N, C-alpha and C positions, 0 to 999 in steps of 0.2 A: 605413547600419548596418543591420542585419538587425533583423527584427520579433521576439518570443520566439515566436512561432508558426510564422517560419520557421524557428529557430535548433532548436527542438522537433524540423519536417520534419525535418531536417539530423542532428540526434542520431540519430534515429528510423530514417532511411536508416544512419546507422555502426553502430546493432545490427543491423539487418539482416543486414549484413555480419561480423560480430562471430563471430572465430572464435578467441579466446582460452583457453576452456576447453573443453572435451569434449563440454561439452549441445549444443553446436553441430553436431555431427556426425548430430545421431539430429531433430534440431527440424523440425516441418512452417514453425511459423510463430515467429520472436523475439516477446515479450508487451513492445510498449513503457512501455506505458500510455494514457490517455487521460482528458481533461476538459478543462477549461476553463485556457488560461497566466495568467489573472488568479485563478486559485480563493484564496480566504483558507485552505482546510483540504487537506490531502493527505494522503490515506491510503495507508500501504506495508502490504503483504503479505509474505508469505515468496519466491512462485514460482509459475508458471505451471504449474494441470494440465491433464488431456488436452481438455477444451472449449477452452479457454484457449490453448494449443497449435493446436488445430485451426483457432480463428478469428482469431489474435493478438490478442485483445480482453484482458484481466484481468477479471478476477472475473466471471464471463459462466457458470457453473454454478452448483449449488444453495445453494452459498457466498456466490456472486454474487447470488444473487438474497436472499438477506437481507441481505447487503448492501446493497443498494440501497432494503430497507424500513429499514437502519438510518442510511441518508442522508434517507429521505425523512420519519423522526421526527424526524430534528435542522431541519425546513422549508428543503431542500436536494434540489435534483437529482444524477444524476449526472452533467450540464451543468457542473455550478455547481462542482463538486469537482473532483479530481486524484486519479487512482486508479493507483497504480504497484505496484512488486515488487522485493525484494530484488534477484533475479537475475530475466533475461529470459527464459530456456530452461526450459522443461518438466524436471525430474530424473527418470531412468524411476524407475518405479513412484510417481511422486508422492513420493519421499523428499525430508527438506530436504535441502535443496545444504549440499554439503561447503563448508569454510572455504575452498577456492582458488578453487569457483565462484563464492562471493560475494565474494571480495576482488577476481576479475576484471572485476565488475557494481557493484561499490562508484562507480567515478567515475561510470561512467554515470547511475545515480541521484543522486549528489551534483548532478551537474550538470543535471539537471531542477529538484534541489529549488530552487538557484542562478538558475533563468530562471523558475520560478514566482515563487517570494518568497512561500511561503505564509505567513498568520498562524501558524497551530497546523497541529503532524504530528500524525496520530493512525497508532500502530506496530499492526498488528494479528496478536496474536501473539507467541510467544516466539521465532520464529526471526527476526523481524523488528526484536525489542529486543535478541538479542544482537549479530547482525549489526550493526546501525544504530548503538546505543550503549555495545555492548560489556559489554553487561548481561544476565544470566541469571534463570531463573526468573519467566516470567510473572504465576505466582500469587500471588508475594509482590510485585511491581512493578507491576501492573497498579493505574490509577488514579493512579498516583503520576507528579507532573509531572516532567520532564526538559528540556534542553537542549540542542539539536541543531543548529550553524551558529547560534546565537544566536535560533532558533526554539522556542516552546512543544512540547513534545513529550511524549504520552501514550498509553500500552500500554494496549490493553483486550485482550479475547481474540479469537481468529479466527472468525471466522463459521463455518467448518467444525466447530471445537469447538465453537459455539453448538450448531450441527445436535444434536449429539452430547450435549452435555449441556444442555438448555434451562433448568434450574434456574439458571444461569450467567448467563442472558439479563439478568437484572434490576440486574446489576450491572455488565455491561456498559453499559446506559442510563444508569445511573447516572455513568460513565465519558464518556459521550457527551452528557451534559448540562452536566457542565463545562465539556468541548469549548466546547459552546455559548455558555454564560457568557463565557467565556474570549473568542470572539467577540464578545460584546456582542448576544448572541441570549436571547429568555427562552426556559429550556428550558418545554415545554407535559409532557402525559402523555404515556406509552408509547403508539404506536399498535400 
């Protein structure tokens, strides 16, 4: 029987060769995801940007640096959690994924979630909320617990939004503290 890590590696190889949507035509790298196969918490964003397309790693640009700080404030490291996206290839001009692109990639993400079996999912932004849960409106729905595949799921602001609207960081920190409590961790002060 294959280990979780082996199954994730095989899925990553499948995605690297995927041509289910037109995004595959111009990608440099697919961006599978990374982190612990035993992660208690999984962060899901919308899709790769230019830095991620170049490196093949999720959240490595400015938004990724902020996400790393958010994860550290929760008393985790990037290696402790799992980070993925709704889509695995960069949309032109970093536009939001189109429905058919998200639909093509969602079985891959669902399989990642099945393999990792996190105790909690954090959706980063409205695109992840819409495509994973079918709910529109991050402003009205952030901080509200939902369920995906019987896993407690909470949406909060995307780090790129927080870079543009730093006055919303306090709300995002409240959301992350709720996640910590759900995981049995004692929230500390924001770092």
